[in-house]
Structure formats: structure tokens, C-alpha cells
C-alpha positions as CSV (number, residue, x, y, z in Angstrom):
1,M,113.9,80.5,148.7
2,A,111.6,81.9,146.2
3,N,111.0,81.4,142.2
4,H,111.3,84.1,140.2
5,K,110.1,84.0,136.1
6,I,111.4,86.2,133.8
7,V,109.5,86.2,130.6
8,I,110.9,87.2,127.3
9,E,107.9,88.9,126.1
10,G,109.2,90.0,122.6
11,I,112.2,91.9,121.2
12,D,112.3,95.9,121.6
13,P,110.5,97.7,118.3
14,N,112.6,100.7,118.8
15,D,115.5,98.7,119.0
16,P,115.4,95.0,117.6
17,T,119.0,94.2,119.6
18,K,116.8,94.4,122.7
19,L,114.5,92.0,124.7
20,I,111.6,93.5,126.9
21,L,111.5,91.4,129.7
22,S,108.7,90.9,132.5
23,V,108.5,89.6,136.0
24,K,105.3,89.1,137.2
25,K,103.7,91.1,134.1
26,K,105.9,94.2,134.7
27,F,108.2,95.2,132.4
28,T,111.9,95.3,133.8
29,N,115.4,94.8,132.9
30,K,116.3,94.6,136.5
31,L,115.5,91.6,138.9
32,K,115.5,91.8,143.0
33,V,116.1,88.4,144.7
34,K,117.4,86.7,147.6
35,P,120.5,84.5,148.0
36,G,119.1,80.6,147.4
37,D,116.5,81.7,145.1
38,K,115.7,79.9,141.6
39,V,115.5,81.6,138.7
40,L,113.7,80.5,135.3
41,W,114.0,82.4,132.3
42,K,111.4,81.4,129.7
43,I,110.2,82.6,126.4
44,G,106.9,83.6,125.7
45,K,104.7,82.0,123.4
46,Y,104.0,85.0,121.1
47,S,107.9,86.6,121.7
48,D,109.7,86.4,118.1
49,V,112.1,84.8,119.6
50,A,113.4,81.9,118.5
51,S,116.2,80.2,121.0
52,I,118.2,82.2,124.2
53,S,121.4,81.9,125.6
54,I,122.6,83.2,128.7
55,E,126.3,84.1,129.8
56,E,128.1,85.6,132.5
57,N,129.9,88.7,132.2
58,P,133.3,88.4,132.8
59,S,133.6,91.9,134.4
60,S,130.6,91.6,136.8
61,T,130.1,89.4,140.3
62,N,128.8,86.0,139.1
63,V,125.8,85.5,141.7
64,F,124.4,81.9,140.7
65,S,125.8,79.0,142.5
66,K,123.9,76.6,139.8
67,G,123.6,77.8,136.3
68,P,122.3,79.2,134.3
69,K,121.8,76.8,132.3
70,E,119.8,75.0,129.8
71,I,116.3,73.1,130.5
72,K,116.5,69.8,128.6
73,K,114.4,69.2,126.2
74,S,113.4,73.2,126.5
75,K,114.3,76.3,125.3
76,N,114.0,78.0,128.9
77,W,117.0,78.4,131.1
78,N,117.2,78.0,135.2
79,G,120.1,78.9,137.7
80,T,120.1,79.2,141.3
81,V,121.1,82.2,143.5
82,D,124.1,81.3,145.3
83,P,122.7,80.8,149.2
84,K,126.5,82.1,150.5
85,I,126.9,85.1,148.4
86,T,127.5,88.4,150.0
87,V,124.7,91.2,149.6
88,P,124.0,93.3,148.7
89,C,125.8,92.3,145.3
90,E,124.5,92.8,141.2
91,E,125.4,91.1,138.2
92,I,124.9,92.0,134.7
93,Y,124.8,88.9,132.5
94,S,123.9,88.6,129.0
95,I,120.9,87.0,127.0
96,K,122.1,85.7,123.8
97,F,119.0,85.5,121.4
98,K,118.0,84.9,118.1
99,P,114.9,86.1,116.3
100,S,112.5,84.1,114.9
101,G,113.8,83.7,110.9
102,S,116.6,85.7,111.1
103,K,120.2,83.7,111.5
104,E,121.7,86.9,113.4
105,I,122.4,86.5,117.6
106,Y,122.1,90.0,119.4
107,R,123.1,90.3,122.9
108,H,120.7,92.2,125.7
109,D,122.7,92.5,129.2
110,P,119.8,93.1,132.2
111,K,121.2,93.2,135.9
112,I,119.9,90.8,138.9
113,R,120.3,92.5,142.2
114,V,121.0,90.1,145.5
115,N,119.5,91.4,148.9
116,N,118.5,90.2,152.2
């Protein structure tokens, strides 16, 4: 099992309703994982994002057996990919986010792809 960290680097300057995400310092909207892997969503220090929540898309496959859920006393979230999930599969999920100093909430829809 591997641990994957998705960093919310910031808000897209060309589309303020979208996030800039990175994995291992590479910008991406798609994470590749294996069954049983753990995923952490972390708000970057200079992201200008005040808070997030992560939700399933009811029309997409749920690849998680645990979570995603907010980590107590943190703005970060984590989840565990179902170790028994049939692969390959993909989930489109939603990150709802609130920019710093704003009351508006926006939704960004990245993907998680599960392979062997």
C-alpha cells in the first residue's frame, strides 16, 4: 500500500472556480492509485483556499472503502482506496472549496484512477 498526497496549490487564475492540484510537485487533475492505497488531500500554505470538503459523485464509481473524511483539528482530508475494488476503475469526485476571505463555495471535479 502506498500513501499519496494531493496538495491544493491554489486557485486557477484563469478560472477562479477551479483548483490547481499537485502530486509529487507535478500539476495534475488525475491521480493513479492501487487498491488499498491511502490518499491525503492537503491545503497548501499559500493556496488562498480557506477550506475544502470532498464528496462522492453519485453518478461515478466510489473507489473508497474509508472516507474521504476530514482529519480532526485539521483542514485536510484522507481516504483509503477499497482493497477489494474491481480494477481498472475510475472515480470523478468533487472538492468543494471556499477561497480565503470569500463566502462563495466552488466545486472542482478531479479524477482518481485505480489500477493493479
